[in-house]
Residue, then its C-alpha position, 0 to 999 in steps of 0.5 A: x292852202x286847202x287845195x294844195x293839201x288835197x293835191x298833195x294827198x291825191x298825187x303824193x299819198x306817201x308824202x313829199x320830200x322836204x328840201x331847202x329852197x336853196x337846194x333845188x333852185x337859184x335864189x337871187x338877192x342883193x348879197x349875190x354877185x352876178 
């Protein structure tokens, strides 16, 4: 995780926007009908 923290500090010095995973991608699980 240290490497990820270093990359975030380097490329996103003002921080990153936190979003729910379901807001930015499709999650497929057994509950969802395809």
